[in-house]
Structures are given as C-alpha cells and as structure tokens.
C-alpha positions in Angstrom: -32.1 -27.3 2.2 -29.1 -27.0 -0.2 -29.0 -30.6 -1.1 -32.2 -30.1 -3.1 -30.4 -27.8 -5.4 -27.0 -29.4 -5.8 -28.0 -33.1 -5.4 -25.9 -34.0 -2.4 -26.7 -35.7 0.9 -26.8 -33.9 4.2 -23.5 -34.2 6.1 -23.7 -36.1 9.4 -23.3 -34.4 12.7 -19.6 -35.5 13.1 -18.9 -34.5 9.5 -20.5 -31.1 10.1 -18.4 -30.4 13.1 -15.2 -31.5 11.4 -16.0 -29.5 8.3 -16.6 -26.4 10.3 -13.3 -27.0 12.3 -11.3 -27.2 9.1 -13.0 -24.2 7.6 -12.4 -22.2 10.8 -8.7 -23.1 10.9 -8.3 -22.2 7.2 -10.2 -18.9 7.6 -8.0 -17.9 10.6 -4.7 -18.9 8.8 -5.5 -17.3 5.5 -6.6 -14.0 7.2 -3.5 -14.1 9.4 -1.3 -14.4 6.4 -3.2 -11.8 4.4 -3.8 -8.9 6.9 -1.6 -9.8 9.9 -4.4 -9.9 12.6 -7.9 -11.0 11.7 -9.4 -8.9 14.4 -8.1 -5.7 12.8 -10.1 -6.0 9.6 -13.8 -5.5 8.9 -13.7 -8.5 6.6 -13.3 -11.0 9.5 -16.8 -10.5 11.1 -18.4 -10.4 7.7 -16.7 -13.6 6.7 -17.8 -15.3 9.9 -21.4 -14.3 9.3 -21.3 -15.5 5.7 -19.5 -18.7 6.8 -22.3 -19.5 9.3 -24.9 -18.9 6.6 -23.1 -21.1 4.1 -22.5 -23.9 6.6 -26.1 -23.8 7.8 -27.4 -24.1 4.2 -25.5 -27.4 4.2 -27.0 -28.6 7.5 -29.5 -26.3 9.2 -29.8 -28.7 12.3 -28.0 -27.8 15.5 -26.5 -24.6 14.4 -24.4 -24.4 17.6 -22.2 -27.2 16.1 -21.1 -24.8 13.3 -20.0 -22.1 15.7 -18.3 -24.5 18.0 -16.4 -26.2 15.2 -15.2 -22.8 13.8 -14.0 -21.7 17.2 -12.2 -25.0 17.8 -10.5 -24.6 14.4 -9.5 -21.1 15.0 -8.1 -21.8 18.4 -6.1 -24.7 17.0 -4.7 -22.5 14.2 -4.1 -19.7 16.7 -2.2 -22.0 19.1 0.0 -23.2 16.2 0.7 -19.6 15.4 1.6 -18.8 19.1 3.7 -22.0 19.4 5.8 -20.9 16.4 6.9 -17.8 18.4 5.0 -15.2 16.5 2.2 -14.7 18.9 3.5 -11.5 20.7 2.7 -10.5 24.2 -1.0 -9.9 23.6 -1.9 -13.5 22.4 -4.0 -14.2 25.5 -6.3 -11.2 24.5 -6.5 -12.5 21.0 -7.5 -15.9 22.3 -10.3 -14.3 24.4 -11.6 -12.6 21.2 -12.2 -15.9 19.4 -15.3 -16.9 21.4 -17.3 -13.8 21.0 -16.5 -13.8 17.3 -17.7 -17.4 17.1 -21.1 -16.1 18.0 -21.1 -14.3 14.6 -21.0 -17.8 12.9 -23.9 -18.9 15.0 -25.8 -15.6 14.1 -25.0 -16.2 10.4 -26.3 -19.7 10.6 -29.5 -18.6 12.3 -30.2 -16.2 9.5 -30.4 -19.2 7.2 -32.5 -21.2 9.6 -35.0 -18.4 10.3 -35.4 -17.1 6.7 -34.8 -20.3 4.9 -37.8 -22.2 6.3 -40.4 -23.3 3.8 
C-alpha cells in the first residue's frame, strides 16, 4: 500500500520480520534510557500501536509477523539489560508484560489492514 506513494518495493517476509525485530529492540532500549521503565509510561502502548500501523503500511500481509518481530526484539533488548545487572528483582514480571504489549502492535497493524483496504 505505501509503496504506491513512496516508490519502494514491498519487503520480503524475512526482511519484514528482521525490520520489526530491530525496531522493537530500538524502541525498548530508547524508552528504557528515556523514562526508566517503558511499562510505566502511557507513551509505550501508544508507540506500539503506532508502530504496528506504520509497519503494516509497509507490508500488510501476515500482520502477526510484525508483532512477533517486535516482541523478539524487545525480549532481546530486555535480556541484554538484565544481563548487565540492572534488571532488579522484578525482571521476570517485566518479561511477562512484553507478550501482552506485543498484541498492541498486532492491533495497530490490523487498523491499517481493515481501514486501508481499497
């Protein structure tokens, strides 16, 4: 859908997954540095929904791939944070929050898929 406007080709399935993984890791890391804990800010769920919509505009097929990639990227960034010794005693709870928040990416991507049909 977006390639019609910006003149670029649709990313492949593997590229879509890798792109969402990198974006998820960058989002988690940047929010972690900015606010301390991404779950404590209203900005985090809003960014996840917007991220899903943006990624689905690039490739509206198989929207589950976006959510899975973002979750994998966030878990990878989260585990690097925990391995550095800054995770604290509740890091397991934080890890359990990542999956439900990943559903927000999927919801954001479905907004584009449902309302972006021609």
